[in-house]
C-alpha positions in Angstrom: 47.0 157.5 88.5 47.6 157.0 84.9 48.6 153.6 83.7 51.7 155.1 82.2 52.8 156.5 85.5 52.0 153.2 87.2 54.3 151.4 84.7 57.1 153.9 85.2 56.9 153.5 89.0 56.9 149.7 88.7 59.9 149.8 86.3 61.8 152.1 88.6 61.0 149.9 91.6 62.1 146.9 89.7 65.5 148.6 88.8 66.0 149.5 92.3 65.4 146.0 93.4 67.9 144.7 90.8 70.6 147.2 91.6 70.3 146.6 95.4 70.4 142.8 95.0 73.6 141.2 96.3 73.7 138.8 93.4 74.6 139.7 89.8 71.6 139.7 87.5 72.0 139.6 83.8 69.0 139.5 81.4 69.6 138.3 77.8 67.4 138.0 74.8 67.2 134.7 72.9 70.2 135.8 70.8 72.4 136.3 73.8 72.3 140.2 73.7 72.3 142.1 77.0 68.8 143.4 78.0 69.4 144.2 81.6 72.4 144.5 83.6 72.4 145.4 87.3 75.0 147.3 89.4 76.5 144.2 90.9 77.5 143.2 87.3 78.9 146.7 86.7 81.2 146.3 89.7 82.5 142.9 88.7 82.7 143.5 85.0 84.0 147.1 85.4 81.6 148.5 82.8 78.1 150.2 82.8 74.8 149.0 81.6 74.6 151.6 78.7 78.1 150.3 77.5 77.0 146.8 77.2 73.3 147.0 76.3 72.6 145.1 73.1 76.0 143.5 73.1 76.5 139.7 72.9 77.1 138.4 76.3 80.1 136.4 75.3 82.0 139.6 74.5 81.9 140.5 78.1 83.8 137.5 79.4 87.6 137.8 79.4 88.3 134.1 79.5 88.5 132.7 76.0 87.1 129.4 77.1 84.1 130.9 78.8 83.4 133.2 75.9 83.6 130.4 73.4 81.4 128.3 75.6 78.6 130.9 75.6 79.0 131.8 71.9 78.4 128.2 71.0 75.4 127.9 73.3 73.6 130.8 71.6 74.6 130.3 68.0 73.9 126.6 67.8 70.8 126.1 69.9 69.9 123.0 67.9 72.9 121.1 69.2 73.5 122.7 72.6 71.0 123.6 75.4 71.7 126.7 77.3 73.5 125.6 80.5 71.4 125.9 83.6 74.5 126.4 85.8 78.3 126.9 85.2 81.3 128.4 86.9 83.3 131.3 85.5 86.9 132.6 86.2 87.2 136.4 86.3 90.5 138.2 86.3 90.0 141.8 87.3 92.0 144.6 85.7 93.7 145.3 89.1 95.1 141.7 89.1 92.5 140.2 91.5 91.0 136.8 90.7 87.3 136.1 91.1 85.2 133.0 90.7 81.5 133.3 89.8 78.7 130.7 89.8 76.0 131.4 87.3 72.5 130.0 87.6 70.3 130.5 84.5 66.5 130.5 84.0 64.4 130.9 80.8 61.3 133.0 80.6 58.9 131.9 77.8 55.8 133.5 76.1 52.4 132.1 75.8 53.6 129.9 72.8 56.4 128.4 74.8 59.1 130.3 73.0 62.1 131.7 74.9 61.6 135.4 75.5 64.3 136.1 78.0 67.2 134.4 79.8 67.8 135.6 83.3 71.3 134.8 84.7 72.0 135.2 88.4 75.6 135.2 89.5 77.1 134.6 92.9 80.7 135.5 93.8 82.0 132.2 95.2 85.7 133.3 95.3 86.0 133.2 99.1 84.2 129.8 99.3 86.3 128.4 96.5 89.5 129.6 98.3 88.5 128.0 101.6 87.7 124.8 99.7 91.0 125.0 98.0 92.9 125.7 101.1 91.2 122.8 102.8 92.1 120.6 99.8 95.6 121.7 100.0 95.7 121.1 103.7 94.3 117.6 103.3 96.7 116.9 100.4 99.6 118.1 102.6 98.4 116.0 105.5 98.1 112.9 103.4 101.5 113.6 102.1 102.9 113.9 105.5 101.2 110.7 106.7 102.6 108.7 103.8 106.0 110.1 104.3 105.9 109.1 107.9 104.9 105.5 106.9 107.8 105.5 104.6 110.1 106.0 107.5 109.1 102.6 109.1 109.7 100.5 105.9 113.3 100.1 106.8 114.7 101.4 103.5 118.2 102.8 103.3 118.7 106.5 103.2 118.8 106.9 99.4 115.6 104.9 99.0 113.8 106.7 101.7 114.6 110.2 100.3 113.6 109.1 96.8 110.4 107.6 98.1 109.5 110.8 100.1 110.1 112.9 97.0 107.9 110.5 94.9 105.1 110.8 97.5 105.3 114.7 97.5 104.8 114.7 93.7 102.3 112.0 93.3 100.3 112.3 96.4 100.8 116.0 97.0 100.3 117.0 93.4 103.4 119.2 93.1 105.4 119.4 90.0 108.8 118.6 91.4 110.5 117.8 94.7 114.2 117.3 95.5 116.5 116.9 98.4 120.0 118.5 98.6 122.7 118.0 101.2 125.0 120.9 102.3 128.6 120.0 101.6 131.3 121.7 103.8 133.7 122.0 100.9 135.3 125.3 99.8 132.4 126.3 97.6 129.7 125.1 100.2 128.1 123.0 97.4 124.5 121.7 97.8 124.6 118.2 96.4 121.4 116.8 95.0 120.8 113.3 96.6 117.1 112.6 95.5 114.4 113.9 93.2 111.0 113.2 91.7 108.7 114.8 89.2 109.3 116.9 86.2 112.9 117.9 86.5 114.2 117.8 82.8 117.8 118.3 83.7 117.0 121.3 86.0 119.3 120.1 88.9 122.2 119.4 86.5 121.8 122.8 84.9 122.1 124.7 88.1 125.0 125.0 90.6 123.4 125.4 93.9 125.5 126.6 96.9 124.6 127.7 100.4 127.4 130.3 100.5 126.4 133.8 100.8 127.3 134.6 97.2 125.4 135.3 93.9 124.9 131.6 93.4 123.6 131.2 97.0 120.7 133.6 96.7 118.3 131.0 95.5 115.6 129.5 97.9 117.7 126.5 98.8 120.8 128.5 99.8 118.7 130.9 101.8 116.9 128.1 103.6 120.1 126.3 104.6 121.9 129.6 105.7 119.0 130.8 107.8 117.5 127.5 109.0 114.1 128.8 108.1 111.6 128.0 105.3 111.8 130.2 102.2 108.8 130.6 99.9 108.5 132.1 96.4 104.8 132.6 95.9 104.8 133.8 92.3 108.0 133.1 90.4 106.3 134.6 87.2 106.0 138.2 88.6 108.4 137.8 91.5 111.3 140.3 91.0 113.5 138.3 93.3 116.9 137.9 91.6 117.2 134.2 91.7 120.2 133.1 89.4 118.1 130.3 87.8 114.8 132.1 87.3 114.7 131.4 83.6 115.5 127.7 84.1 112.6 127.6 86.6 110.1 129.3 84.3 111.0 127.0 81.3 109.9 124.0 83.3 106.6 125.4 84.3 107.4 126.0 87.9 105.1 128.9 89.2 105.9 128.9 92.9 108.3 127.0 95.2 109.3 126.5 98.8 112.6 125.4 100.3 112.6 123.8 103.8 115.7 123.3 105.9 116.6 119.8 107.2 118.1 119.8 110.6 119.7 117.4 113.0 120.9 118.3 116.5 120.2 122.0 115.7 122.5 122.0 112.6 121.1 122.4 109.1 122.4 119.6 106.9 120.3 120.1 103.8 117.1 121.3 102.3 113.9 119.9 100.8 112.8 121.9 97.7 109.2 121.7 96.3 108.0 123.3 93.1 104.3 123.9 92.1 102.8 124.7 88.7 100.4 127.3 90.2 101.3 130.6 91.7 100.7 131.1 95.4 100.5 127.4 96.0 101.9 127.4 99.6 99.5 129.1 102.0 100.2 129.5 105.7 98.5 126.3 106.7 100.3 124.2 104.1 103.5 125.8 105.0 103.0 124.5 108.6 102.3 121.0 107.3 105.2 121.0 104.9 107.5 122.2 107.7 106.4 119.3 109.9 107.0 117.1 106.7 110.6 118.5 106.5 111.1 117.8 110.3 109.8 114.2 109.8 112.1 113.8 106.8 115.1 115.0 108.9 114.1 112.7 111.7 113.9 109.9 109.2 117.3 110.5 107.8 118.8 110.7 111.3 116.9 107.5 112.3 118.1 105.6 109.2 121.7 106.7 109.9 121.4 105.6 113.5 120.1 102.3 112.3 122.9 102.1 109.8 125.5 102.9 112.4 124.0 100.4 114.8 123.9 97.7 112.1 127.6 98.6 111.3 128.5 98.4 115.0 126.7 95.1 115.3 128.4 93.8 112.2 131.7 94.9 113.4 131.1 93.2 116.7 130.1 90.0 115.0 133.2 90.2 112.8 135.4 90.9 115.8 133.8 87.9 117.6 134.5 85.7 114.5 138.0 87.1 114.3 138.5 86.2 118.0 137.0 82.8 117.6 139.3 82.2 114.5 142.4 83.4 116.5 141.5 81.0 119.3 141.2 78.1 116.9 144.5 79.0 115.2 146.4 79.4 118.5 144.8 76.1 119.8 146.0 74.4 116.6 149.6 75.8 116.9 149.7 75.0 120.6 148.7 71.5 119.9 151.3 71.1 117.1 153.9 72.4 119.5 152.8 69.8 122.1 153.2 67.1 119.4 156.7 68.2 118.7 157.7 68.3 122.4 156.1 64.9 123.1 157.5 63.1 120.0 160.8 65.0 119.5 162.2 63.4 116.3 159.5 60.9 115.7 158.4 62.8 112.5 155.8 60.3 111.5 153.7 60.9 114.6 154.1 64.7 114.3 152.9 64.7 110.7 150.0 62.4 111.3 149.0 64.5 114.5 149.2 67.7 112.5 147.1 66.4 109.7 144.4 65.6 112.3 144.7 69.0 114.0 144.4 71.2 110.9 140.6 70.8 110.3 139.9 72.0 113.9 141.2 75.5 113.0 138.9 75.9 110.0 135.4 77.4 109.9 133.7 74.1 109.0 135.8 71.5 110.9 133.1 68.8 110.6 133.4 68.9 106.9 137.2 69.3 106.5 139.9 66.7 106.0 143.7 67.0 105.5 146.6 65.1 104.1 150.4 65.7 104.4 152.7 63.9 101.9 156.3 63.9 102.4 158.7 62.0 100.1 155.9 59.7 98.9 154.6 58.9 102.3 151.0 60.2 103.2 149.7 61.2 106.6 145.9 62.0 106.5 142.7 62.3 108.4 140.2 59.5 108.1 138.0 59.7 105.1 140.2 62.1 103.2 139.4 62.4 99.4 140.0 64.8 96.6 137.0 67.2 96.1 136.3 70.4 94.2 136.7 72.4 97.4 140.5 71.8 97.8 143.4 74.0 98.8 147.2 73.0 98.7 150.4 74.3 100.0 153.8 73.1 99.0 156.4 72.2 101.6 159.7 73.8 100.5 163.2 73.4 101.8 165.7 75.7 100.1 163.1 76.4 97.4 162.9 72.7 96.6 159.7 70.8 97.2 159.9 68.1 99.7 156.2 67.5 100.2 152.6 68.9 100.0 149.9 69.8 102.5 146.4 69.3 101.1 143.1 70.5 102.5 139.7 69.6 101.3 136.0 69.9 102.2 134.1 66.5 101.9 130.9 68.4 101.4 129.9 71.7 99.7 130.5 74.9 101.5 127.5 77.2 102.2 126.3 79.0 99.1 126.8 82.4 100.7 130.6 81.8 100.4 132.2 82.5 97.0 135.6 81.1 98.2 135.8 78.0 100.4 138.9 79.2 102.2 139.2 82.7 103.6 142.4 84.6 103.3 143.0 84.0 107.0 142.7 80.2 106.5 145.0 80.4 103.6 147.6 82.3 105.7 147.1 79.7 108.5 147.8 76.7 106.2 150.8 78.6 104.8 152.1 79.2 108.3 151.5 75.5 109.3 153.4 74.4 106.2 156.3 76.7 107.1 156.2 75.3 110.6 156.3 71.7 109.4 159.3 72.4 107.2 161.1 73.8 110.3 160.1 70.7 112.2 161.3 68.5 109.4 164.6 70.3 109.2 164.9 70.1 113.0 164.2 66.4 113.0 166.6 65.8 110.1 169.3 67.7 112.0 168.6 65.8 115.1 168.7 62.5 113.2 172.0 63.4 111.6 173.3 64.3 115.0 172.2 61.1 116.6 173.4 59.1 113.6 176.8 60.9 113.9 177.0 60.1 117.5 176.1 56.4 117.0 178.7 56.1 114.3 181.3 57.8 116.5 180.4 55.3 119.2 180.5 52.5 116.7 184.0 53.7 115.5 185.3 53.6 119.1 183.8 50.2 119.6 185.3 49.0 116.3 188.7 50.3 117.4 188.3 48.5 120.7 187.2 45.3 119.0 190.2 45.5 116.6 192.6 45.7 119.5 190.8 43.2 121.9 189.7 40.6 119.4 191.6 40.8 116.2 195.1 40.5 117.8 194.2 37.4 119.9 192.3 36.0 116.9 195.5 36.3 114.8 197.4 34.4 117.5 194.8 31.6 117.4 195.0 31.4 113.6 198.8 31.1 113.8 198.6 28.4 116.5 195.9 26.5 114.6 198.0 26.6 111.4 201.0 25.4 113.4 199.1 22.5 115.0 197.7 21.5 111.6 201.2 21.3 110.1 202.9 19.7 113.0 200.3 17.1 114.2 199.2 13.9 112.5 195.4 14.1 112.8 192.7 11.7 111.8 190.2 12.7 109.0 187.6 13.6 111.7 190.1 15.8 113.5 191.2 17.4 110.3 187.5 18.2 109.5 187.3 19.8 113.0 190.2 22.0 112.3 188.8 23.1 109.0 185.5 24.1 110.7 187.5 26.0 113.3 189.6 27.7 110.6 186.4 28.7 108.7 184.7 30.1 111.7 187.9 32.2 112.5 187.8 33.5 109.0 184.1 34.4 109.5 184.8 36.3 112.7 187.6 38.0 110.9 185.3 39.0 108.0 182.6 40.3 110.4 185.0 42.5 112.2 186.6 43.9 109.0 183.1 44.7 107.6 182.3 46.3 110.9 185.3 48.4 110.7 184.6 49.3 107.1 181.0 50.1 108.1 182.0 52.6 110.8 184.9 54.1 108.6 183.1 54.5 105.2 185.4 57.0 103.5 184.0 60.2 101.8 183.4 59.8 98.1 186.2 60.7 95.7 184.0 61.9 92.8 185.1 61.7 89.2 183.1 62.9 86.2 181.9 59.6 84.8 178.9 57.9 83.4 177.3 55.5 85.9 176.6 53.2 82.9 180.4 52.6 82.6 180.5 51.4 86.3 177.6 49.1 85.6 179.3 47.5 82.6 182.5 47.0 84.5 180.8 45.5 87.5 178.9 43.0 85.4 182.1 42.0 83.6 183.8 41.5 87.0 181.0 39.2 88.1 180.2 37.6 84.8 181.8 34.1 85.6 180.2 33.9 89.0 176.8 34.9 87.6 177.0 32.4 84.8 178.2 29.6 87.2 175.0 30.3 89.2 172.7 30.0 86.2 171.8 33.7 86.4 171.2 35.7 83.2 171.8 39.5 83.3 170.0 41.9 81.1 170.7 45.6 80.8 167.7 47.9 79.7 169.0 51.3 78.6 168.2 53.6 75.6 171.6 55.2 75.8 174.3 55.5 78.4 173.6 57.8 81.3 175.1 61.2 81.1 178.4 61.8 83.0 178.0 62.9 86.6 180.2 63.3 89.7 180.5 59.9 91.4 183.0 57.8 93.2 183.4 54.8 90.8 184.8 52.5 93.3 182.0 53.1 95.9 179.3 52.8 93.2 180.9 49.5 92.1 180.8 48.3 95.7 177.1 49.1 95.8 176.4 47.3 92.6 178.5 44.2 93.5 176.5 44.0 96.8 173.1 44.3 95.0 174.1 41.7 92.3 175.6 39.2 94.9 172.4 39.5 97.0 170.3 38.9 93.9 172.5 35.9 92.9 172.3 34.3 96.4 168.4 34.8 96.3 168.1 33.1 92.8 168.9 29.5 94.0 169.0 27.3 90.9 169.3 30.2 88.5 167.1 33.1 87.3 167.1 36.5 85.7 168.5 39.9 86.8 167.5 43.0 85.0 169.4 46.3 85.3 167.4 49.3 84.2 168.9 52.7 83.7 167.1 56.0 83.0 167.0 59.8 83.7 164.2 61.2 85.7 163.1 64.2 87.8 162.8 63.6 91.5 160.2 65.5 93.6 162.9 66.5 96.1 166.3 65.9 94.3 165.5 67.4 90.9 167.2 65.8 87.9 168.5 62.3 88.8 170.0 59.2 87.3 168.3 56.0 88.3 169.7 52.4 88.4 167.2 49.6 89.2 168.5 46.1 90.0 165.6 43.6 89.9 165.4 39.8 90.1 162.7 37.3 89.7 163.5 35.5 93.0 161.3 34.8 96.1 161.2 38.5 97.1 161.5 40.0 100.6 158.8 39.3 103.2 156.8 42.2 104.3 158.0 41.9 107.9 161.7 42.4 106.8 161.2 45.4 104.4 161.3 48.1 107.0 164.5 46.7 108.6 166.3 45.6 105.5 168.8 48.6 105.5 169.4 48.5 109.3 172.9 47.5 110.5 173.3 43.8 111.5 170.0 42.8 110.0 170.3 39.8 107.7 168.0 37.2 106.1 170.9 34.7 105.9 172.3 32.8 108.7 175.8 33.3 107.6 175.3 37.0 106.7 176.8 39.9 108.7 173.8 42.2 108.1 176.1 45.1 107.1 176.1 44.9 103.3 172.9 46.9 102.6 173.7 49.3 105.4 177.1 50.1 103.9 175.6 50.6 100.4 172.8 52.8 101.8 175.4 55.0 103.5 177.4 55.2 100.3 174.4 56.4 98.3 173.4 58.8 101.0 177.0 60.3 100.9 176.4 60.9 97.2 173.2 62.8 98.1 170.9 60.1 96.7 168.5 57.4 98.0 168.1 53.6 97.7 164.7 52.1 98.0 163.3 48.5 97.9 160.1 47.5 96.1 159.2 43.9 96.6 156.3 41.5 97.1 156.8 38.1 98.5 157.1 35.5 95.7 157.4 38.2 92.9 161.1 39.1 93.2 162.8 42.2 94.5 163.7 45.5 93.0 166.4 47.9 94.5 166.2 51.4 93.0 169.4 53.6 93.3 168.7 57.4 92.7 171.7 59.7 92.2 171.2 63.4 91.8 173.1 65.5 89.3 174.3 67.5 92.2 176.4 70.6 91.4 178.0 70.4 94.7 179.7 67.2 93.7 181.6 68.9 90.9 
């Protein structure tokens, strides 16, 4: 056989081998021009060998990056070595996508120069797809695992949903994820509640609804209505008429899926996921994401159940606290009622007992203390002191303050409390204050009734005394006078008669004072300044005071304003006080009368007259009884003078008080209100 024929046969054999090879074989010269091109290449590149022979290889690659990569490798050999292996993306004219792995070898001549470059290409599209599907499945599985773990972190519903969306984007590699709840309003709105990823105002720019209207034809609306997942595989070429397709494309979303969220068979929302690549949700990934949506639904229900359970537990705790508070309050009121029943009109014991009971009704009884002040007298728990944690309530009678109820914590309250006293405790203290006012009014009424009964009895007694004693006493006085005039008596007998006569006069004075005490007339008020009565009384007693060596000094800036008083009764009060002071100042002394206007806690605007002396004072043991009838510090006294003046001042609506320390003199303070009812 001729050598020429042999070469031809070998060439044809080699071409047959190349064309039947499963791999793509591409032979290039050192300049990158096509020298050989087998049929596998023709099928992939959709061109024939004669069409590409002698053309630079980079002109055959449709991908700009791949073409530039090869052009640079051949045109700048000094800086770039020809790649031994690289992957290339191939988009076929029919829209199919292929991925090729090229392996390149150089053939050199005897001088070591590159003579040919042989490229062998394998279609790895299917393998790449399997790897990609596996990667997606692993990614979805990891996303599902992390979302399940998020369920057990104890977050609230909003945090849980946001965290899951964040995991879907960061772990799953998706472009955006969001959760919407189906509202049951007229428009059947889908309300966004959580989102993560690149959103750029997307959710605000759309009006999602699950109603079967034009705005409800998006994936979310369809998923909620049908209760099934809805996938858009390629939004770029998908003709589906979604109302927000342009908004979706502007944000680089190429595919999406909406998965229904269900509870007890009812769809309550949807999970929407957007990807940057087309066809991002294959069958296996759809299954895993459906499981994720089910887990998300379960998590929402579990969190709501936990929240409902916590709310129920909180309500139970609150009801228990309310019940305990109610029991404390009832016990307190019951104990106060017992105090009233046991002590009746003994107001001091009631007030003291109430002060001790109040802390027991509070949340922190061991730290609480209380004080009740009525007309200057205090009733308090042991260790009471003013603190920053204090609450007060006024005791009001006919809108006039007669006292105050104070509550304080000796130590700081727990830091969790913004206000030391709850609204219930404030209401309790207010109710106790109102109860105390009623108790005081009841006690005062009872005292007035008892006093009236006593005076009525005393009046009857006085009338009986007048009939049974004064008449015989008058006869004795007359007989004594007759005997004194008719008999000649010795000086000793005369002295005895004088003693008898003096004692008869003393008995007569006692009986007359007693009658006056029981029959004190009602005041006959006149509009007059009390200062005028003071001046007239001093003038009346001036000679007697001077004879006793007593100096009287009046302290007044100006006369007291006119007020409705009975001048005769007020003069009787002042005479009594001045005579008592005179009798206390044995050997002389000083009496000071001080006049002023003031405001009384209970009586309001008042006139005050103080009569003070620098005598021996009143012993402490006498002070509480000084105004009681028939109590006297003098052997010859009747014990009715101060009782009478006390009744006179009370009839004027005022008060009379004693301030004295033994050895430091005594001061009687007469307080008269500018009472409109006296006009």
